[in-house]
N, C-alpha and C positions, 0 to 999 in steps of 0.2 A: 472820417476827415475828407470834404469836399476839396474837387479838384482844384489846382492854384492856377492854372494858365487861363490866360485869360480875364480874370478878374484879381484884384488885390485881397492881400489874407488879411485878416480879424485880428488874426495874430503877430507879435513881435519878431517872434523865430516861428518857421513852420517850415515841417518837409513833409514829403509823401513820398512813399516808395524811396526812399533814396540808398542809391549805391554808389559805393566808392571800389572801382577796382584798380589792383595794378598787377598789368599781367591777369594772370589765371584768379588771382587770390582777390576774394571779398573782403575790403576790410570795413563796410559798411552794407549790410544785406537787406534793403526791401526797409528800410529805415520810417516811421512814422512819430514826429515828435512834435508839439503843440505849449509853446510857450504862452501864458496868460500874462496880458498888458499890467505892468506894477507887480507883478508876481518875485517871488525868489524858486525857483526850479532847479532842482539837484536833480545832476545826471550823472549816475552812479554806472561803475563796471570792473571788474576785475581788471589785472595791466593787459592791453592786447586787446581790447573789448570791441573799441573803435572810436572811443571818445573824442580823441583827440584829433582822428582823421574828421570827424563828426564837425567838430569844431572850427578845423580849418578848410570845409568843405561851404558853410556856414559863412565865413569871412570871407570867402573870394579867393582864399589862397591854393585850392585845391579845385578842379573842374570836375562836378562830379559825371561819374560814368552812366546814371539814370536818375529818372525820377523828378521831383520839383522840390524848389529850396526856396522860400521869402523870407527877407529878414527886412525887416521894417516898411515892407510891404514892397521892395526891389529885390531881382535876382541879383544874388552877389556875382555871379559868374559873369552877369552881362554890366553891372555896375559894381565893380568892385573898389572904386576909389571913394563915389557916395558913401560905401558903407562904412569903409573904414573911416570915413571923418564923423559917423554917426555912431559908429559903436567905440567901446572901450574894452579891450583885449587885453587879459593879463596873460601871459605865456605859461607854459610849465616848468620850462626852462629858460630864465631869464638871461641873456645875454647885452651887454650895456658894453657902451663904449669906454674904454679904462682909460683913456689918457681925457676925459672929461670929468666934470666936477659931477657932483650928485645935481645941484641948480641946473648945470649946462644941458644934462639931459632932459631933464624940464622943460626945458625951456625949447629945447628941439622937439619933444613930443607935443607938446601946447601947439606950435608951428604948421606940427602937422596936420594937426585937425581944425586947425585956424579959430576956436577959442576955447577960450577955458576963464574959471571962476577963481581970478589971483588969491582972491581972498581967502576964497576957501580951499584952495592950496596950501597956504601960508599958516591955515590952520590945522590939513592933514600932516605937514612936516612936523609942528609943535608936538600934536598928539601922536605921532606916529614916534616920537622921538630920536627925529633923523636929522644927521650934522649935515646940509644939503654942502657945503664947502669943502670936503670932501673929495677926493679924485674915485672914480668908483673902481680902480684895482685896490685901493684900500680897504673898500667894503667888504664886511663879509657874504655871505648868501641871502639873511635875514635883511640885512640895509640894501641890497641890491632888488629882493621882494618891495621893501618899503618905499624904494623909487617909483616901481612901477605902479604901487597900489596906489599911491600920492596922484601919479599922474591919470591914476582912471578914475578916480574917482573924483578930482577936480576937473575932469573935463566937462563941455557941458552935452555931453550923451545919452539918449534914448535908452541905449541898451547897455550893459556891464557883463563878457562875455569871461569869466573866470575858472583856471584853470588849475587846477590847484595853487590858489593864490595864498595859504598859509606854511606852503612850505619854509620852513627858516624861521618862523617867526616862535618869539617865545609865547609864554601864554598870556601875560597882559597885552601884548600887541594882536595877540589871536581874538581877543575882549573886546580890542580897540577894532580890528576889522570888523568881529561879528554888529557891534554900534553903526558903524560905518554903514554895512549893506542895511539894517534895519532904515538907516536915516533914508539911504538912497530910494527902499522902495515906497516910503512915507511921501517922498516926494512925485512919486508916481514913476518912477525908472523900472528898469524890469532888469534881472539879474539873472542867467543861466551859469549856474555854480558846479564844475566840477570838482569832484574832489575823492580823496579815496578816506577822508577823516569822517565816517559815517555820524561818528557824535556832533561833529558841525553842522553836517546837511539835516538832520534830528534839529539841530537846533534853531536853526532859519529858516528852512524851506517848507513852504507850503505842499509844495507838490514836488513827486518825483518819477522821476526817468532811470529804469535798471536795463540796462543794455548786455550781450554777452554774445559775443563772434560777431562783432555786428550786426544782431537782431536785436528786437524788443523783447524784453521778459515783463514789463510790466512797468505802465504809465498810471499816473492819476493824481489826486490828493494825499497826502501823509495817510489827514485821518480815514480816509474810506479803506485806506493800503493795509494799515492795524486791524484792522475789520479782521482780515484773510490770517493773521496767527494770530496762536493761543497764549492767554495772560500764564505767567506762572504762579501758583497761589502753592502756601505754604503754611502750614496751622501743626500743632503740638495737641495731642486728642488724648484727654486723662481717663480712667474710668474703662468702661465696656465700649473698648474700638470696636470688637467684631458688625454690631447692627452698623456705625457710621463706614466701616470700610466695603459693608455691601451696600450699602445705597450709592456711596462714591461709587464702586467697580459698577453698578447697574446704568451707571452713564455711560460708560463704556470710556472713561478718562483715561489717558498714560498716566501712572499713579506709580512712586516710586515708596515705599516704608525706610523709616530709619530708625534708629536708636530713641528710646525714650515718646516713643507715641506718636513723632516725627514725620508729616508724609509730606510729599511732594507732589503736587497736582499738574497738568496742563492742560487749561481748560480753555475752551472756546470763547469768545469775549462774549457770546451770545445767552452763553451758561454761565458765566460768573455770577450773576443774580441767585441762581438757583443753587450751587454751590457752596457761593458765602452764606447761605440760610441754612444749609445741612449745617456745616460747622458750629454755627452759630446754636441750632437746636443741639446741637455734640458738648454745646460747653465748649469748644476748641479752642486754646490759648496760643498768642505769639501769633495771630493770621496776620498772613502779607498777601499781597496782589499786585504784581509788578505787571503794567501791560506789556507789551510786546514793542523790544525795540527797533528800530529801524536796519541795526546788524540783523536782527532774526527776522527778518521780510527780505534783507540782503540775501541771507546764506539760503532762507527758503527757496526763492525763486533763482538762485544761482544753482541751486541743488537740482531744483525744476528743471531748470534748461538742458543740465547736462546727461538726466535720461531720456 
């Protein structure tokens, strides 16, 4: 990554060597992060990994201890108000004014940014099945989340920073949320999505960054990262299994044998065609091949970072 000082970043979000320390503890430790324009970028890590701290530095809520940060070409530490106007942020813990109605909260948040799409807000209120006439104190966690989602998505902002955005939402509303994020991407808006829901990230994100203990573990296109993990292949062999098992063993695959001739294989992506060819020649039945999931990748890199 090129240096950020003295020149504008070409990415809506870019961090280089970011450090955020609280006393002697480094919550973020030399992190590099680059989010492409118009992308939905997944930001993953276990609790305490430094995701929320990184987000707060990106938004100018925390001053960085070292490194460079640019958000929409701006240093958020030097221009926090301008960054706030141009970014929609949904925090992991939503706290709203209990005495206000949902609509009043939406109005306050819209005025803070200075511009929002009133028609888009009405549409989002309907899609998320939100009753904006109720007071916030009467809302469930899911409904408070809906208020912030409507505010974030209706704003005329270039960047969405969403920290655990579907917490408290039911499955139907999660689907509505996913549709809205895809629509935002189609409009050219950029999304940084921090989530513990690996299935959600896998469904929505083209790029993923995994961190642990404030340090980068892996970052890049999800399609490329899948190449690093093995696919799970299962099949049921009939007849003479010995030669087939010997051929598969010769490749050096992880293999488990079950009952009725069933085998389970862990196969690197580049060798999947070869393995399927062996199974086809052996007239194997009930063949399945499942590519690595984001959960597989997350666990693999998390465990690798622990060693």
